[in-house]
N, C-alpha and C positions, 0 to 999 in steps of 0.2 A: 713486742716485748719477747724475748728470749729467756727463756729460764733452764736452770741448771741444779741438779742435784748441791745439797749444802751438807757436805759430809754426810756421816753419819746420823743427820737429826731424822731423815725422812722427809727435810721440805725440800720443796723448789722453790728458789728465789730467782729475781728478776735479776738479768746480767750487770745491769747499770740500775744501781738501788741510790738510795739517797742518805748522803752524808750531812748532818745536821750540826756540826760544828758552828758554821759562819751563821747559823739564825740564831746561836746562843750567845756568842760574844768572840772576841779576839781576832775580829776580823773588820773591825772599823764600826762605826754606827750600823745598826739593825732597825728593820721596820716590821713590825709583827704582822701587819696586814698582809705585807708584800709575801713576808716568808710564808705565811698561812696559806696565801693565794697559789704560791711557788709548791708548797708540797701538796696541796690539793691536785695540783696539776699533774704531778709525777705520779699519782696514784690514780689519777683517769686514764694518764700512758700506761698503766702497767704494774709500775712499780710496786712490789709488796714487802721489801725490806727497806728498814730504816736505820741507820745508826746515829748514836747518840751517847753522852755522856754526862754524870753526874756534875760535873765540874762544868759543860758549855753554858756560862751565863748562870753559873750559880744553882744549875737546876731549870733555868728558863727553857732551855729547849727542850728538855723530859716535859716539861709544863704543856709547850705549845703541841708538844706532839702527842700527849694524851687527849688533847682538846679536838684535835683531827681524828684520830682514829675512833673516838666516841662517835664521831658525825657520820662513820663510814660501814658499811654492811658486810664489805669482803675483809679475809682474813688478811693482817698486815702484821710480819714479823717485826718486832723492834728488839733490837741491841741495845745494850748501854753498857757503861765500863765503870768500874768503883778500885779507887786507891787512891786517887791524886787530891783528895779532900785532906791527906794525912799533912800535917804541919809541924816538925820536918815529914818529909816522905822519905822515910827509911823501911826497909825490910822489916825491921821488929815491928812495925807499924800495923802490920798484914796479919794482925790476929782474928782469930773467930769474933770475938765481939766486936770488933771494928769493920769488918767484912759483913756481919749481920745488920749492925747499923744504917751503914750504905746502901743493901739491898730494900731494907725498910724504907729508909728516904724515896728511893727509884721509884719503888711501888707507888708510894701516897703520890710522889709527882707525876705519875704517867696515869695513876688510877686505875691500877690492873691489879689483880690477884696473884699472879705469877708471871715474873720476869721471862721473855723468851729466850733472851741469851744474856748473859753476864759476862764480860770478860775484863780480866785482870788489866787497868791502864797503864802500860807501858812502866811494871814496878822496876825496882831496881835489881840489876842482874841475879843477886843472890836467892831473890822471893822464888825464881823458877825452879829450885832444887829442893824447897822446902816442901818435906810431904804434908807437913799440918796446914798448911793453905791449902791442898788439893783435898785433904779429907775436910776442911772447915766448908768446902765449896760443894763436897760430895753432900755433906748434910745438908746444906739448904737447898738442895734438890730433891732428895728425900723429903724435904719437908713440906715442899711443894712451893717454894719460894721462888725459883728458877727452874725451867726445863730443861736449859742446857749452859754449860759455861764453856769459855775459851779463854783466849790471850790477844793484849795487844801487844806488839811489841815492837823494840826499835833495831835490834840486829837479826840476822840470819841464826846465828849461835844461841838467841835466846828462844828462836824459833823452834829450835832442833831439840832445845832442853825441855821446852814445853810439850813437846807432844810425845816424848817419853812416858807421860803420864796419860793411861789408858783413857781417862774421861774427858780429857782433851777435845773437844767438838772441831774447833776450829781457831785458826790463827788469824789477826789483824796485820798486814805487814806493809810498810811503804814498797810500793812497785808501781813503777812507772818506767817512762822510756828513757830518763835520766837516773833510775836506780833497778839495773837489770840484776843486780847479784841473786836475789832470790831463785831466780829460773836457772840460775847457774847451779845453787848448791842447794836449796831447799824444798824444790818443788817435786821432786822425785822421793824423796821422805814422807813428802804429806800426802803424795797419791797412794803410796804404799800404806798408809793407814788411815786413808780414807778421812781425812782430816780436811773440813772446808778451808777455802782460803778468800779474804777478805782484802782485796787490794785499795789501800788507802792513799791518800795525796795522788790521785792518778796526773792531776795537773800540775802537780810540783808549785802548789801554791799560785796558780795562774802563769806561770811562764810558760806552761803549754799551751796557754790559749792563743797566746800569739799578739795578746792584747798589751802588754806591757812595755814599756819604752825605758830608756836611760835617763829620762826625765822625770818618770812617772814617781808622785809622790804617794804615801800611806799616810793615813792618818793615827795618830800617837797609840791609839786604842787596837792597833792591827799589828800582828806578831810579824808582819813584814817590816815593820818599822822598828818593833824593839825586841825582835830574837834572831836576827841575821846571825850572831855570833852565839847563838845559846845564851843570851843573858838570864833568860827566862825558864825555858826548857831545852830538850835536845834540840841542837843544831839542826839535825836530820828532819825536824818537822818543818821549817821553814825554806823553800825552794827547793826542797829536797836535799839540803846541804849543798848546794853547788853554789860556788860564788854568782851574786846576780849577773854579771857583763859575761861572765863566761855563759851563762844560761842563754843569755840574750844571743850571743853569738850563734850558739847552737841552734837556736829556734831560726834564723836565717835560714841556716843549712837546710832544717826539716822542711820549711815551707815548699822546696820543690818537690817532695814528694807530695804532696796534698791531692787527689783527685778534683779533678773539675767537678763544681757542685755542692763539695764537700768542704770542712772546716779543720783547722789545725787541732781544736779538741775532739772531734770526731774521729780525726785520725790517731791521737793520742788514745783513746778509748779503746779503739779498735785494735791498736797492738795490744793491750791489754787481755783483752779478750780474744785474742788469736792464740791465748795461750789455754788449754782446757784444764787446766788443774785449778784456773781461778774460778770460784763460785760465783764471783761479785765483785765489782768495783765501786766505790761510793762517792763519787763526786757531791762536790757542795755545790745546791740551788738556790740559789736565795733570790730570782727572779723566775718569771713563767718564760721569759725568753733563755734564759740558759737551762732549764729545765725541758725546754723542746728541744735546744739542742746538742745537750747531752744524751736523752734517752734515744733520741735518733740513732746513735751509733749503734745500738743494740739491735736494730735491723738491719745493719751491714755487713755485708760477708767480712770476711776474716782478711785481714790482709796478705797479699801473695807472696812467695817468697823473697822477689828479688827486693821489695820492699821491706820486707822483714830483715834483709842483710842491710840494704841501704842506712836502716835506722841503727843497727848494731854498730855499723861504722862510724856513724856518728857518735855514739856513745864511747866506742872503743876511744875515736880519735880524738873526742875534746871534752868528756864526760869523767870518764873511766879513773883516771888518776887521780881525780879529786874525790871521790867517793867510794869506791869499789871495797878496798878493804878498810873502812871504817866502820861501815855499818854491815 
């Protein structure tokens, strides 16, 4: 397992870390015993960073993680998120009282005295410009309720606004072969401010696994069924905002770039990790088999220049027009 510095926190985290959305909900039926086995195997493989949120399964993901980390002896960093419990989810709801209540609930779910990293969970755009929100987070940190805080964003513009605030330690942003704008517009600024970057949705909701087909069906509780056009939350969260048929066509082009003995998911994760500004990527891993495949990518060498150029050509030729200016 490879480890990289996580911004200014002083932590070194596994470059392939654990995304825990899928074990909570919105990805179809889940099985706790299978999820726990996958998470335990990830930690056995050297993963030391887990990303979750208080709304993943209404806290179920956090509670499962708390159960697992209490069974381990090594240091495991857990990042969670807050804000999406608001109903309606509006900027005015990001008050000191609400943020404090969300933090206290996550502390109980995880069974810890302090959150390692709290992230604002893709709030409405005005929140990134509200000084009182960051002041509340500063006070929660001073009170020992959290060790660090960051943001999870939908757009590059939101990421740039967030890192203007000096105590923002990290930005979680969609970055994958189908969403390349962050490397063009955001990474230089993050590096200059020593801000950690978590690359989320690394496999474009499964498109970049190469296992989905035109006739693949999804459970009604799976966001790939109910959010393709942004019916429930931002459309960019599902298939990275790419039209499903277009994504499948691009995947067929990418298959020819996969080296012998490797897989398309490993190529996709290696592509992300070829950018040194990325601290970690956080694929979901619901089974031991997925865990083995994804974590193996951390031990592979970065992609060479011709392969990086070929991937960029796929993006520019087939994907860019759909997503680049939207997020």
